[in-house]
N, C-alpha and C positions, 0 to 999 in steps of 0.2 A: 662485577655482577655475575659473571659466568660461574664464579665459585659457589654461588647459591644453587646452581643447577648441576654442576659437575665437580668432582673431587680429585680425580686422577690427574697428576701433572702432565702426563703425556697427552691426555685428552684436551687439557686446557691450552697447551702449546699448539696442538693441531688446530684448535678453534681460532686461535689468535693469529694463525698464518693466513696466507692467501690475500685476495684482493680486498676483502672486507675485514681483515684481521684487526685493524685499529678501531673499527666500529662495533665489534661483536659484543663488547661489554655494554655499550649504550643500547644496542638492539635487545639484549637480554633484560636490561632494566625496563625498556619499553614494554615488553611482554609482561613483566611483573607489575608495572603500573596499571596496565589494562586489566589486570585480574585474572589472566590466563592461569589455568591449573598447571602444576608443575610438570605433569606428563606431556600436556599438550605443547607447552613452551619448549620442552627438550626436543620434541619432534621437529618443531619449526627451526630451532637453532641447529639441529643436525642437518636438515635440508640446506640451510644457509651455508653451513661449513663445506658441504660438497660443492655448492654453487661457487663459493669463494675460491676453492681450489681450482675448479674449472675455469673461472674468469681469470685467475692468476696465469694459467697456462696459455691463455689467449690474450695476453696483455699487449694489445695493439695501440692503446692510447692510455692516458691517465684516468679516463672515465670508462665505465662498463657500458657498451653499446647495447641497444635493444636486440641486435642480431645475436649477441653472446647469450642473452636471456632466452631467446627463442630456440637456439640450438641446444641449450642445456635442458630446456623443458621437453624437447622432442626426443631426448635421450631415454625418457622413461617409457617403459613398455605398457604399463597399467595406469589407469586413470587416477586412482586415489593418491599415490605419491606425487603424481604430476600436479594435482590440484593443491595439495599441501605446500609443495615447493613454490608454486606460483603465488600462493597467499603469503608465504614467508618473504618472498621478494618484494611484494607489495609493501609489507611492513618495513623492509630494509630501505626501500625508496623514501618512506615517510621519515625515517630516522636519519638517514644520511643521503639526501637528495643530490649533494654535491659529487657523490661517487658514481652517479649514473648520467648518461646522456639522456636528453629528453626524447621520448619515443616519437617516431615520425608517424603522424596520423595518415591513414590512407585518404587519397584524394577523393572527395565526394562531389561529383558534378552539381548535385542539387543543394549542396551545402549553403552557398550564399542566398539562394532563393528561399530556402526553408528558414534561414535566419531572419530574413526580412519578414517572412510570414509570421514567425513567432513574435517579432517586435510589433507587428500590426495587431496581432491578437492581444497582446499585453498592454500596449500603450494606447492604441487607437479604440479597440473594442472594450478594454478593460476586463477581460476575462481572467478567471482564477488559473493559476499554473496547472492544476490538475485537469481542467477543461482543455487547456491549450495542448496538453500532452496528447489527448485523443485526437484533436484536430490536426496536430502536426503528424501524427502516425498516419492518419488518412491522407494528408497532403503528400507524405513520402510515397504511399502506395499509389496515389493518382499519378504522380510523376513517373514512377516505375511503369505503370500501365501505358502511359503515353510514350515512354521511351521504346517500349516493346512493340507497340501497335502503330506508332507514328515516328519511325526513326528519322532522325536528321530534320524533323519539322519543328519550326519555332512555335511557341505557344500562341502567337498571334494567328496561327493557321487553324486553330481548333474550331470546328464547326458544330452546329447542332446535332448532326448525325454522329459525330465523334462522342459528344456528351451522352446521347442516348445509349451508344454502345458501352461507354464507360459505366453508366448506371446499371445497365443490364448485367455487366460483369460483377459489380459489387453486390447487387441483389441476389445473384445466383450463389453467393458464398454463405448465405444464411437464410433460414426460414422463420426466424424469430421476428415477430412484429416490431418490437421496440428496437432491435438491432438494425433491421431494415430501415426503419424510420431515421435512426441516427446516422446511418451510412449516407442516405440521400441528403440529410441536413449537412453533413460534413462536406459532400461534394458541392452543394450549393454555396457554402461558406468560402470554399477554395476558389470557386469561379467568380465570386464577388470580389475576392482579393485580387485576382488577376485583372479585372476591370478597373478596380481602384488604383492599382499600381501601374496602370497603362500598358500591361503586357498583352492584353486583349481587349479591344474597344467594343466588343459585343456584349449584350446582356444575356450571357448563356445560362445564368442561374435561373432564369424564369422557365427554362426548357426542362429543368429537372423535375420529374413528377413527384408529387407528394404521396408518401406511403402512409395510409391511415394507420393510426395506433390508438386504440380506444383505451384510455387510461382507466376508466371505471367499468370495463367490460369484465373484469375478473375479480374474484375476492382476493384480498391480500393473504399470503401465507402466514399461518399463526399456529400456535400451540395452545392447548388447554393450560390455564393457569396451575392446575394441579399437577400437571406433568412437569412444568418448569420448577415448581417447588420440590417435586420429588427428585428431579436431577440435582438441584442445589443441595438438598439434604443428604444426597448420596455421596457427596464429595468428602473424602477424608482430609481432615485438617491436621494430620500428624506430620506432614511434610511441607516444606516451603512452597512447592508447586501447588499443593492442595489448597493452602491458605490463599495463595495469590489468585488461583482459578475460582475459588468460591467468592472472593471479593469482586472479581471481574463479572461473574455471572450475576451477582446481586445488584451491583451498580448498573449494569446494562438493563436488567429486568425491571428495576424500580425507578430509574431515572429517564429511560428512553434515549440515552446518548447514542450518537452514531459511532461507528467503529473509529473514524478519524478523530472524533472529539475525545473518546476514551484514551486513544494513544497520545494525544496532545495534552491530557490532563497533568497538571503539575501540583506539587505539594501545596504551593501557596494558594492554589484555587479552591482548596477545601476549607470551608468556614465551619470549624468544629463547634463553636459556641452557639451558632444559629442553626446548625444542622442543615447547611446548604452547600451546594457546589456551584462555583462560577464556571460557566462554559464559555470560553473565548474562541475566537477564530472559527466560527461556525460556518456551515455551508451557506446560510442566508446572510452572512456578513453582519450578524447582530449578536452581541453577547447576551446571554440570558443566565438566569439563576434557577436551578432545579432543587427541589427538597432531597435531603439525604435521610431516609428512613432509618429507624433504629437498628434493625437487622443488618442493612447494608453498611451503616456507619461502624458497627461493632466488627463486622468482617474486614472492612477496610482498615481500621485501627489495628486489628490483630495482625494483618499482613504487614503493615508499615512498621510495627514495633518488633515483630518477632521473625519475619521471613524475608522482607525486602533486603536486597544486598546493600551493604554499607559502602556506597560509592557516592562521589560527589556529582550527582545528576538530579536535576530538578523534577523529572518526570516520575509519576506515581508508579506506574507498572513497568517493570524491567524484565528482560529475558534473563534466565538463570544460566544460559550457555555462556561460557567465558568468551570475551569479556562482558560483564553485565552491561546491558545497553537498552535503550527504549526499543519497543517494537516499531520497526520502519514500515512494515508491510501489513495491509489490512487482512491478508490471508492468515497471518500468524494468530490474530485474535479470533477470527472465524473458525480456525482449526481447533482452538481451545474450546470454544462454545460447542462445536459439533461433537467433539470427542466426549465432552461431559454429558451431552444429551444422549449419545449413543450408548455410554456406559450404564445409563439408567434404563436402557431398553426401550427408548421412545422411538416411534416410527416417524422419521423425518421426511420433509419434501426434498426434492432434488437440490434446490439451492437453499441450504440451511447454513446460516452463519450468525454473525452478531446482529444483523438487521431483523432476524426472525424474532428475537426477543423485543425489539422495538415494535414491531408489528403486533406482537402478542400483548404487549402493555397497553397500546393504544386500543386494541380491541376490548380488552378487560375494562378499561376506563369508560368506554362508550356503553358497554353492557351494564355497567353500574350507574348509568344515567348521568354521568358527569357532563357538564356543558361542553359543547363541541369547541367553543373558543378557548376553554380551559385546556382541553387536550392539545389544541393547536400551539398554545403558548408553551406547554411542557415540551412538545416535540420541536419547537423552534420553527414551525411553518410560517412563512411570510403570508401566505394566502390560506384563508379557511378552506378554500376549494381543494387544497391538497390533503386536508384532513377528512374530507367528506367521503373518501372511499371507505373509511372504517364504519360509517353509519350503515353500510350495506349488511354488516354482520350482526347488527342489533335487531334481530328478528322480533323479540317481544315489543320493543318500542315501535317498530314499523307496523306491527299488527294493531297497535293502539290507534294509530292515525289512519289506517286503511279505510277508505270509503266503502260503504255497502254496495254489493253488486246490484246493478239496475234491475228492478223488478223483484228483488228479494222482499218477501212479505215481512221479514223480521226487521 
């Protein structure tokens, strides 16, 4: 497979020498199967060739130790080649794991406790993995604070005074009401776990003050429907990325899908004959069906037929950066939405992303006097109280039901 990327016999002989010489053809085929561009694959193969020579000069055992990998990467003076070399070695580990020794993970004194906490969150409390990630991050920070402020003290010695100092520290890190409320909630959850697991027999969670967070105190961020339509119309569909981005914008703006739901959308979830989209694995743990409007369906079909990479992957929306793959990070979709809105010259709020289109759709539906329970079903809200925030922007409807001012002669 190396012959596909290189032609000179001397280069091929050099590539097939060294500690990874026998695996280089398999590694080259691996890059080709993943859909890497020829130039990108050649860069990675070149980095691996240098690493293979370096590892051969340091052949202390049949397998390549992590120490050899670390010393090779430290030899780069600039960041870019070091990153590409590290990425190439990761691919080599996947193709030929038998040639590498397993890396020795750094000892984490809090590892066993955090693993127990994670198991408690998943199995006992039944929380979603994404929710557990935030709670585990807070648990890790709590343990770090306790280690710095209560050195060599067991968890059983934590007192109410320590809890208040811990909460004071967490609240000092942010001034956002929702973040402060989440921080105290996470501390409370961790202290309940300590009592549940028998590590501290005191009910310390009751000492954590509750931070008020008034959900309906502010209007939801939203855009005028005309601005969203203008941004969508401004997208050029002469390129694959333009076709994909237009489909993303239309699907988000007309179905109210969340960022995660859009990234999880698969080809089999689109019901073309009935013009519907089946939304699975939702935040509320309830599958739902949303309508697929004509314009959104046409843009989606145009992207799938003419722009979507021809790879064996069930997900609808894929990244064009080689290798083509689903979007793993919510920021990737939000970056696309924000970029397309900015290109249309729209003045955006500070937190503008995929969820902004969801808010705008809900606001538009309420303004058109759609029943609130219908809006809740479309958005996938388990409680209609969650949808109630959008009623605040329906000023004409609120004016209709406003009571007359006492003493008004009219």
